[in-house]
BAVEXNU-650179 format. One record per residue (C-alpha): residue number from 1; residue in one letter; x, y, z. Coordinates in steps of 0.001 Angstrom, whole numbers, plus 500000, padded with zeros to 6 digits. Example, Ala and Ser with C-alpha at 12.3 -4.5 7.8 and 13.67 -1.06 7.14 Angstrom:
! BAVEXNU-650179
NODE, resi, resn, u, v, w
NODE, 1, A, 512300, 495500, 507800 .
NODE, 2, S, 513670, 498940, 507140 .
! end
This chain:
! BAVEXNU-650179
NODE, resi, resn, u, v, w
NODE, 1, M, 312842, 630186, 902986 .
NODE, 2, L, 314916, 630392, 906137 .
NODE, 3, D, 313472, 631243, 909544 .
NODE, 4, I, 313872, 635019, 910008 .
NODE, 5, N, 314509, 634671, 913740 .
NODE, 6, F, 317211, 632104, 913051 .
NODE, 7, I, 318965, 634533, 910698 .
NODE, 8, R, 318741, 637322, 913291 .
NODE, 9, N, 320132, 635147, 916078 .
NODE, 10, N, 322697, 633131, 914078 .
NODE, 11, P, 324066, 635368, 911307 .
NODE, 12, D, 327532, 633777, 911307 .
NODE, 13, A, 326097, 630265, 910927 .
NODE, 14, V, 323903, 631453, 908049 .
NODE, 15, R, 326832, 633187, 906320 .
NODE, 16, E, 328884, 630015, 906557 .
NODE, 17, G, 326040, 627741, 905439 .
NODE, 18, I, 325072, 629733, 902367 .
NODE, 19, S, 328704, 630214, 901331 .
NODE, 20, F, 329038, 626410, 901145 .
NODE, 21, K, 326228, 626583, 898572 .
NODE, 22, K, 327972, 629303, 896540 .
NODE, 23, A, 325730, 632130, 897723 .
NODE, 24, D, 327260, 635474, 898682 .
NODE, 25, P, 327504, 635683, 902504 .
NODE, 26, R, 327057, 639462, 902238 .
NODE, 27, L, 323397, 638735, 901495 .
NODE, 28, V, 322998, 638097, 905221 .
NODE, 29, D, 324210, 641611, 906030 .
NODE, 30, D, 321897, 643060, 903381 .
NODE, 31, F, 318991, 641152, 904854 .
NODE, 32, L, 319768, 642223, 908417 .
NODE, 33, S, 320025, 645861, 907317 .
NODE, 34, F, 316561, 645813, 905705 .
NODE, 35, D, 315219, 643790, 908602 .
NODE, 36, K, 316460, 646390, 911088 .
NODE, 37, S, 314835, 649169, 909056 .
NODE, 38, W, 311618, 647158, 908867 .
NODE, 39, R, 311485, 646624, 912621 .
NODE, 40, E, 312224, 650277, 913341 .
NODE, 41, L, 309472, 651345, 910952 .
NODE, 42, V, 306997, 648926, 912520 .
NODE, 43, N, 307736, 650293, 915996 .
NODE, 44, E, 307577, 653893, 914802 .
NODE, 45, T, 304265, 653279, 913016 .
NODE, 46, D, 302778, 651536, 916049 .
NODE, 47, N, 303746, 654507, 918222 .
NODE, 48, L, 302192, 656925, 915719 .
NODE, 49, R, 298948, 654933, 915781 .
NODE, 50, S, 298941, 655113, 919564 .
NODE, 51, E, 299413, 658887, 919411 .
NODE, 52, Q, 296675, 659130, 916781 .
NODE, 53, N, 294255, 657289, 919040 .
NODE, 54, K, 295050, 659633, 921923 .
NODE, 55, A, 294623, 662680, 919688 .
NODE, 56, G, 291269, 661357, 918534 .
NODE, 57, K, 290065, 660833, 922097 .
NODE, 58, N, 291213, 664346, 923033 .
NODE, 59, R, 289486, 665816, 919953 .
NODE, 60, E, 292816, 667136, 918616 .
NODE, 61, I, 291584, 666966, 915035 .
NODE, 62, E, 294494, 668696, 913264 .
NODE, 63, K, 297075, 666614, 915132 .
NODE, 64, A, 295156, 663420, 914331 .
NODE, 65, K, 295136, 664345, 910632 .
NODE, 66, E, 298868, 665044, 910676 .
NODE, 67, L, 299564, 661735, 912402 .
NODE, 68, K, 297354, 659917, 909878 .
NODE, 69, E, 299473, 661319, 907033 .
NODE, 70, Q, 302686, 660307, 908788 .
NODE, 71, I, 301294, 656778, 909223 .
NODE, 72, R, 300380, 656650, 905513 .
NODE, 73, R, 303914, 657640, 904499 .
NODE, 74, N, 305399, 655126, 906934 .
NODE, 75, E, 303205, 652351, 905571 .
NODE, 76, E, 304426, 653069, 902040 .
NODE, 77, R, 308045, 652982, 903225 .
NODE, 78, L, 307304, 649833, 905211 .
NODE, 79, K, 305878, 648122, 902144 .
NODE, 80, N, 308983, 648977, 900081 .
NODE, 81, V, 311382, 647860, 902807 .
NODE, 82, E, 309447, 644618, 903302 .
NODE, 83, E, 309564, 643880, 899558 .
NODE, 84, E, 313341, 644391, 899499 .
NODE, 85, R, 313773, 642222, 902576 .
NODE, 86, E, 311645, 639507, 900958 .
NODE, 87, K, 313711, 639603, 897755 .
NODE, 88, I, 316912, 639004, 899693 .
NODE, 89, L, 315283, 636317, 901832 .
NODE, 90, R, 314388, 634404, 898663 .
NODE, 91, L, 318008, 634545, 897532 .
NODE, 92, L, 319208, 632785, 900682 .
NODE, 93, P, 319448, 629015, 900027 .
NODE, 94, N, 318628, 626383, 902600 .
NODE, 95, L, 321479, 625541, 904953 .
NODE, 96, P, 323230, 622190, 904427 .
NODE, 97, M, 322937, 619706, 907266 .
NODE, 98, A, 325968, 618767, 909338 .
NODE, 99, D, 326526, 615431, 907554 .
NODE, 100, V, 326526, 616974, 904057 .
NODE, 101, P, 330016, 616760, 902504 .
NODE, 102, A, 331750, 620081, 901969 .
NODE, 103, G, 332700, 620494, 898336 .
NODE, 104, K, 332571, 622910, 895440 .
NODE, 105, D, 330963, 620766, 892700 .
NODE, 106, E, 329977, 617243, 891610 .
NODE, 107, S, 333622, 616135, 891542 .
NODE, 108, E, 333537, 616223, 895348 .
NODE, 109, N, 330376, 614183, 895813 .
NODE, 110, Q, 330988, 611043, 897870 .
NODE, 111, V, 329999, 607493, 896930 .
NODE, 112, I, 328230, 605907, 899918 .
NODE, 113, R, 327754, 602376, 898587 .
NODE, 114, K, 327493, 600313, 895427 .
NODE, 115, W, 325198, 597453, 894471 .
NODE, 116, G, 325172, 594924, 891653 .
NODE, 117, E, 327700, 593555, 889217 .
NODE, 118, I, 328613, 595560, 886164 .
NODE, 119, P, 327605, 593361, 883184 .
NODE, 120, K, 330273, 591771, 881014 .
NODE, 121, F, 329405, 591247, 877362 .
NODE, 122, D, 330975, 588860, 874872 .
NODE, 123, F, 330310, 591490, 872203 .
NODE, 124, E, 330776, 595262, 871858 .
NODE, 125, P, 327801, 596799, 873687 .
NODE, 126, K, 325841, 599525, 871920 .
NODE, 127, D, 324395, 602663, 873389 .
NODE, 128, H, 320639, 603125, 873709 .
NODE, 129, L, 320267, 605220, 870556 .
NODE, 130, D, 321946, 602662, 868306 .
NODE, 131, L, 319826, 599936, 869897 .
NODE, 132, G, 316634, 601981, 869699 .
NODE, 133, E, 317063, 603052, 866094 .
NODE, 134, A, 317920, 599512, 864959 .
NODE, 135, L, 314750, 598229, 866646 .
NODE, 136, D, 312697, 601242, 865468 .
NODE, 137, V, 311621, 602107, 869017 .
NODE, 138, I, 313384, 605492, 869296 .
NODE, 139, D, 313094, 608181, 866646 .
NODE, 140, V, 314950, 611430, 867318 .
NODE, 141, K, 315326, 612383, 863645 .
NODE, 142, T, 311600, 612798, 862995 .
NODE, 143, A, 311111, 614426, 866395 .
NODE, 144, S, 313755, 617028, 865579 .
NODE, 145, E, 311951, 617827, 862324 .
NODE, 146, V, 308613, 618121, 864128 .
NODE, 147, S, 309648, 619751, 867422 .
NODE, 148, G, 313362, 620592, 867293 .
NODE, 149, S, 316408, 619252, 869071 .
NODE, 150, R, 316199, 617329, 872374 .
NODE, 151, F, 312844, 615705, 871587 .
NODE, 152, N, 312085, 612102, 870691 .
NODE, 153, Y, 309433, 609568, 869794 .
NODE, 154, L, 309225, 606372, 871874 .
NODE, 155, K, 307575, 603631, 869844 .
NODE, 156, G, 306412, 600030, 869968 .
NODE, 157, G, 307866, 597918, 872745 .
NODE, 158, L, 309676, 600867, 874327 .
NODE, 159, A, 306426, 602849, 874679 .
NODE, 160, M, 304850, 599791, 876275 .
NODE, 161, L, 307871, 599445, 878575 .
NODE, 162, E, 307328, 603007, 879859 .
NODE, 163, F, 303823, 602229, 881021 .
NODE, 164, A, 304874, 598865, 882450 .
NODE, 165, I, 307338, 600800, 884633 .
NODE, 166, V, 304577, 603182, 885745 .
NODE, 167, Q, 302261, 600300, 886636 .
NODE, 168, Y, 305040, 598518, 888476 .
NODE, 169, V, 306048, 601536, 890602 .
NODE, 170, F, 302453, 602356, 891518 .
NODE, 171, S, 301871, 598720, 892499 .
NODE, 172, V, 304951, 598757, 894768 .
NODE, 173, L, 304289, 602072, 896513 .
NODE, 174, T, 300634, 601235, 897210 .
NODE, 175, N, 301483, 597772, 898557 .
NODE, 176, K, 301333, 597786, 902368 .
NODE, 177, E, 303487, 594681, 902724 .
NODE, 178, I, 306307, 595962, 900499 .
NODE, 179, V, 306275, 599467, 901988 .
NODE, 180, K, 306390, 598003, 905501 .
NODE, 181, K, 309345, 595799, 904557 .
NODE, 182, I, 311280, 598816, 903264 .
NODE, 183, A, 310247, 601008, 906230 .
NODE, 184, Q, 311550, 598456, 908730 .
NODE, 185, K, 315008, 598775, 907177 .
NODE, 186, I, 314991, 602366, 908457 .
NODE, 187, S, 313820, 601417, 911952 .
NODE, 188, P, 311433, 598825, 913404 .
NODE, 189, D, 308790, 601433, 914258 .
NODE, 190, F, 309201, 603692, 911232 .
NODE, 191, P, 305824, 604663, 909670 .
NODE, 192, D, 304813, 602236, 906915 .
NODE, 193, K, 302069, 604364, 905402 .
NODE, 194, V, 301629, 603714, 901665 .
NODE, 195, F, 301700, 606356, 898930 .
NODE, 196, T, 298626, 607941, 897360 .
NODE, 197, P, 298868, 607836, 893537 .
NODE, 198, V, 298396, 611210, 891832 .
NODE, 199, V, 298356, 612527, 888278 .
NODE, 200, P, 299090, 616210, 889016 .
NODE, 201, P, 298808, 619320, 886812 .
NODE, 202, V, 301752, 620048, 884527 .
NODE, 203, M, 301142, 623810, 884585 .
NODE, 204, I, 301722, 626047, 887580 .
NODE, 205, K, 301100, 629689, 888475 .
NODE, 206, P, 304246, 631844, 888781 .
NODE, 207, E, 303520, 632833, 892382 .
NODE, 208, I, 303161, 629177, 893398 .
NODE, 209, Y, 306364, 628270, 891549 .
NODE, 210, V, 308130, 630959, 893577 .
NODE, 211, K, 306704, 629503, 896782 .
NODE, 212, M, 308152, 626139, 895761 .
NODE, 213, A, 311568, 627865, 895434 .
NODE, 214, R, 311710, 626755, 891795 .
NODE, 215, L, 311313, 630137, 890132 .
NODE, 216, D, 313721, 632283, 892093 .
NODE, 217, P, 316100, 634683, 890294 .
NODE, 218, G, 318333, 632739, 887912 .
NODE, 219, Q, 315918, 629816, 887571 .
NODE, 220, E, 313594, 631347, 884978 .
NODE, 221, E, 315824, 630395, 882054 .
NODE, 222, E, 315263, 626707, 882807 .
NODE, 223, R, 311467, 626997, 882682 .
NODE, 224, F, 309003, 627033, 879800 .
NODE, 225, H, 306605, 629969, 880164 .
NODE, 226, L, 303188, 630294, 878515 .
NODE, 227, P, 302835, 634090, 878394 .
NODE, 228, N, 299218, 634221, 877148 .
NODE, 229, D, 298105, 632379, 880267 .
NODE, 230, N, 300967, 633407, 882576 .
NODE, 231, L, 301599, 629779, 883496 .
NODE, 232, Y, 304753, 627679, 883574 .
NODE, 233, L, 305232, 624064, 882535 .
NODE, 234, V, 306569, 622053, 885472 .
NODE, 235, G, 310027, 620510, 885506 .
NODE, 236, S, 308840, 617619, 887704 .
NODE, 237, A, 305643, 616281, 889245 .
NODE, 238, E, 307108, 617429, 892573 .
NODE, 239, H, 306548, 621037, 891551 .
NODE, 240, T, 302756, 620664, 891728 .
NODE, 241, L, 302707, 617909, 894368 .
NODE, 242, G, 304515, 620170, 896844 .
NODE, 243, P, 301743, 622816, 896976 .
NODE, 244, I, 298979, 620236, 897464 .
NODE, 245, H, 298686, 621279, 901148 .
NODE, 246, M, 299456, 624972, 900695 .
NODE, 247, D, 297934, 627158, 903460 .
NODE, 248, K, 296815, 624033, 905322 .
NODE, 249, I, 297412, 622849, 908892 .
NODE, 250, I, 297745, 619048, 909061 .
NODE, 251, P, 297032, 617152, 912307 .
NODE, 252, E, 300101, 615370, 913647 .
NODE, 253, A, 298181, 612078, 913747 .
NODE, 254, D, 297700, 612203, 909948 .
NODE, 255, L, 301423, 612277, 909193 .
NODE, 256, P, 303296, 611263, 907203 .
NODE, 257, L, 301397, 612061, 904021 .
NODE, 258, R, 303028, 610395, 901029 .
NODE, 259, Y, 302258, 610825, 897331 .
NODE, 260, V, 303553, 609260, 894146 .
NODE, 261, G, 302866, 611294, 891031 .
NODE, 262, F, 303276, 610581, 887330 .
NODE, 263, S, 303539, 613441, 884872 .
NODE, 264, T, 305326, 614808, 881871 .
NODE, 265, A, 308124, 617241, 882781 .
NODE, 266, F, 309622, 620087, 880761 .
NODE, 267, R, 313099, 621597, 881035 .
NODE, 268, R, 315032, 623933, 878787 .
NODE, 269, E, 318367, 622377, 879764 .
NODE, 270, A, 319649, 625928, 879357 .
NODE, 271, G, 322912, 625277, 881166 .
NODE, 272, S, 323805, 622127, 879235 .
NODE, 273, Y, 324418, 623448, 875716 .
NODE, 274, G, 326321, 620807, 873765 .
NODE, 275, K, 326124, 618335, 876656 .
NODE, 276, D, 324472, 614910, 876306 .
NODE, 277, T, 322902, 615811, 872979 .
NODE, 278, R, 322796, 612194, 871770 .
NODE, 279, G, 319687, 610137, 872354 .
NODE, 280, I, 317139, 610591, 875144 .
NODE, 281, L, 319283, 611196, 878239 .
NODE, 282, R, 318874, 614982, 878418 .
NODE, 283, V, 315744, 616224, 876672 .
NODE, 284, H, 313214, 619059, 876882 .
NODE, 285, Q, 310232, 616772, 877511 .
NODE, 286, F, 310200, 613539, 879498 .
NODE, 287, D, 307947, 611542, 881783 .
NODE, 288, K, 308738, 611045, 885443 .
NODE, 289, I, 307408, 609249, 888512 .
NODE, 290, E, 308067, 611349, 891599 .
NODE, 291, M, 307606, 610810, 895331 .
NODE, 292, E, 306617, 613608, 897711 .
NODE, 293, S, 306067, 613491, 901461 .
NODE, 294, F, 305039, 615731, 904343 .
NODE, 295, C, 306308, 614597, 907724 .
NODE, 296, L, 307255, 615535, 911280 .
NODE, 297, P, 310520, 617507, 911573 .
NODE, 298, E, 312023, 614909, 913905 .
NODE, 299, L, 311511, 612179, 911282 .
NODE, 300, S, 312467, 614047, 908102 .
NODE, 301, V, 316030, 612693, 907802 .
NODE, 302, K, 314753, 609145, 908229 .
NODE, 303, E, 312022, 609892, 905697 .
NODE, 304, Q, 314690, 610848, 903173 .
NODE, 305, D, 316587, 607652, 903961 .
NODE, 306, F, 313308, 605796, 903415 .
NODE, 307, F, 312952, 607392, 899972 .
NODE, 308, V, 316493, 606285, 899096 .
NODE, 309, A, 315684, 602765, 900321 .
NODE, 310, I, 312664, 602722, 897976 .
NODE, 311, Q, 314830, 603854, 895063 .
NODE, 312, E, 317343, 601118, 895809 .
NODE, 313, Y, 314587, 598505, 896135 .
NODE, 314, L, 313207, 599421, 892717 .
NODE, 315, L, 316631, 599258, 891065 .
NODE, 316, Q, 317490, 595984, 892761 .
NODE, 317, E, 314216, 594466, 891580 .
NODE, 318, L, 315159, 595530, 888048 .
NODE, 319, K, 318642, 594067, 888679 .
NODE, 320, L, 320398, 597237, 887575 .
NODE, 321, P, 323816, 598038, 889111 .
NODE, 322, Y, 324081, 601420, 890795 .
NODE, 323, Q, 325905, 603567, 893320 .
NODE, 324, A, 324420, 605857, 895974 .
NODE, 325, V, 326093, 609250, 896296 .
NODE, 326, A, 326060, 611909, 899020 .
NODE, 327, V, 325875, 615203, 897157 .
NODE, 328, C, 328228, 617899, 898451 .
NODE, 329, A, 327008, 621341, 899507 .
NODE, 330, G, 328363, 623062, 896403 .
NODE, 331, D, 326420, 620741, 894077 .
NODE, 332, M, 323108, 620812, 895949 .
NODE, 333, G, 319997, 622656, 894887 .
NODE, 334, G, 319086, 625870, 896699 .
NODE, 335, P, 316106, 624475, 898686 .
NODE, 336, D, 317934, 621268, 899704 .
NODE, 337, A, 319299, 620690, 903184 .
NODE, 338, R, 320525, 617191, 902293 .
NODE, 339, Q, 320633, 615427, 898930 .
NODE, 340, I, 321333, 611821, 897996 .
NODE, 341, D, 321656, 610803, 894343 .
NODE, 342, I, 321682, 607375, 892769 .
NODE, 343, E, 323697, 606766, 889641 .
NODE, 344, T, 322922, 603704, 887521 .
NODE, 345, W, 325454, 601909, 885364 .
NODE, 346, M, 325083, 602603, 881642 .
NODE, 347, P, 327246, 600315, 879479 .
NODE, 348, G, 326856, 602531, 876405 .
NODE, 349, Q, 328776, 605255, 878235 .
NODE, 350, N, 330844, 602873, 880357 .
NODE, 351, R, 330034, 604810, 883511 .
NODE, 352, Y, 327422, 605531, 886151 .
NODE, 353, R, 324918, 608295, 885341 .
NODE, 354, E, 322476, 610020, 887651 .
NODE, 355, T, 319002, 608478, 887496 .
NODE, 356, H, 317555, 609381, 890904 .
NODE, 357, T, 317709, 612107, 893481 .
NODE, 358, A, 316243, 612365, 896990 .
NODE, 359, D, 315932, 615881, 898419 .
NODE, 360, L, 315245, 616817, 902021 .
NODE, 361, M, 313945, 620391, 902127 .
NODE, 362, T, 313344, 620593, 905909 .
NODE, 363, D, 310833, 623463, 906369 .
NODE, 364, Y, 312324, 625645, 903618 .
NODE, 365, Q, 309475, 625140, 901120 .
NODE, 366, A, 306810, 624793, 903815 .
NODE, 367, R, 307521, 628323, 905100 .
NODE, 368, R, 306798, 629737, 901654 .
NODE, 369, L, 303774, 627501, 901163 .
NODE, 370, N, 302497, 628056, 904717 .
NODE, 371, T, 302051, 624328, 905321 .
NODE, 372, K, 301983, 623493, 909025 .
NODE, 373, I, 301498, 620716, 911551 .
NODE, 374, R, 299073, 620907, 914436 .
NODE, 375, R, 300680, 619058, 917326 .
NODE, 376, T, 298669, 617077, 919864 .
NODE, 377, D, 299179, 619931, 922362 .
NODE, 378, N, 297468, 622243, 919820 .
NODE, 379, S, 300691, 624116, 918961 .
NODE, 380, T, 301632, 624604, 915306 .
NODE, 381, E, 304922, 624555, 913412 .
NODE, 382, F, 306061, 624267, 909827 .
NODE, 383, I, 306079, 620806, 908310 .
NODE, 384, H, 309114, 619140, 906706 .
NODE, 385, M, 309032, 618088, 903066 .
NODE, 386, N, 310910, 615452, 901053 .
NODE, 387, D, 310828, 614661, 897369 .
NODE, 388, G, 312529, 611926, 895407 .
NODE, 389, T, 312629, 610289, 892001 .
NODE, 390, A, 310937, 606926, 891673 .
NODE, 391, F, 311958, 606749, 888003 .
NODE, 392, A, 312814, 609367, 885412 .
NODE, 393, I, 311446, 607300, 882550 .
NODE, 394, G, 313910, 608216, 879804 .
NODE, 395, R, 316962, 607532, 881928 .
NODE, 396, I, 315698, 604236, 883306 .
NODE, 397, L, 314776, 603135, 879770 .
NODE, 398, I, 318387, 603808, 878780 .
NODE, 399, A, 319673, 601754, 881722 .
NODE, 400, I, 317378, 598829, 880903 .
NODE, 401, M, 318176, 598890, 877197 .
NODE, 402, E, 321929, 599041, 877639 .
NODE, 403, N, 322226, 596559, 880535 .
NODE, 404, Y, 319788, 594025, 879065 .
NODE, 405, Q, 320936, 594182, 875428 .
NODE, 406, Q, 321698, 590935, 873623 .
NODE, 407, K, 324210, 590054, 870937 .
NODE, 408, D, 321503, 589925, 868242 .
NODE, 409, G, 320432, 593493, 869068 .
NODE, 410, S, 317308, 592516, 870999 .
NODE, 411, I, 316649, 593707, 874544 .
NODE, 412, L, 315469, 591386, 877302 .
NODE, 413, M, 312874, 592771, 879691 .
NODE, 414, P, 313441, 592736, 883486 .
NODE, 415, E, 311536, 589836, 884954 .
NODE, 416, V, 309440, 591991, 887337 .
NODE, 417, L, 308083, 593975, 884384 .
NODE, 418, Q, 307177, 591085, 882098 .
NODE, 419, K, 303718, 590530, 883594 .
NODE, 420, Y, 302818, 594127, 882680 .
NODE, 421, L, 304195, 593750, 879152 .
NODE, 422, G, 303075, 590411, 877813 .
NODE, 423, F, 306480, 589828, 876163 .
NODE, 424, E, 309979, 588939, 877326 .
NODE, 425, K, 312073, 590984, 874950 .
NODE, 426, I, 312005, 593743, 872383 .
NODE, 427, S, 313215, 592544, 869009 .
NODE, 428, K, 312790, 593514, 865392 .
NODE, 429, S, 309819, 591201, 865105 .
NODE, 430, L, 307851, 592961, 867867 .
! end
């Protein structure tokens, strides 16, 4: 959430910032109105308590009783006003940073750079579903009969490829030498701390989901709820990695703290009816490797750039062509202050498709989670948080299949993954 004092002191800047993200600027006025009432009630209640104490000392029993009742009524009003203020506060998105492009939707996102050559085939390239069904490594038909639409079975060599990717990413992000090499691209003295591997929970309590700013009004329809247990299935490993330091104060010397988590993710895809229904690009259940970090506020932009550099390193090692994109304010998520996406070339669609995102949240989530830094001077402040995709497995499988396909229908494996696989290609004989 936003800093309340910042809203009080900079209402015009907040109105402008949230309007870029398609939020109603009148929310600021609503918040300030409840905030004013809250402050007045707090002052009034404090004064009543002071009077009550004086009445008690002077043995004015009837007056003390009357004041006690007034305080009780005020506290009830205060609770209601505070709840309303909190509701509005949760509707206010994070403010976009100064270098975020202004724009209304994804059509106004800006390509920052491109890497790699788009492959040229001497045959008509197939999409991943045609390739996968011919090789019997993707089965959406049976999955739809068992589970419904937007589910799939990964089989044989493709199932093995998923876990080769997981092993590869974990080996990279825990390798001091590789992480240092990538960190030095950001700046010579940028922290080169490696990532701690995590397999996090895939269920989360509603109140924690709200603190992560992933279950605010309007977001519920995207989530799978388990009513008997009052738990939600996560939409990304980030959703349960983010609260790992909830209500904690982290010494400055321990930062940054970096995690790489692997988990299954679940999304309703409620807003994409009829969109990307073919194959495994947009599904209800998929596996994902996600990065999460907690860092000093003064280094959080560089930390995001570091995440993007990792994403680019991984794609370059797989030799997959891509473009990096600065996401405009109107296309950013509510908690994001700055978002960079990477889109990988997919020959089956003859275009780039989003495969990665890197989100800088500043202290927006940390305020809700109450995650702080203890500075060397013993002062405390809210930490800054970043998350980013290492690989969304389904989408990177598509990119590998379509870019590495051969004329005979087989699929070569990226060289860096072959040692984890024990084979060089997926073919009908595998």
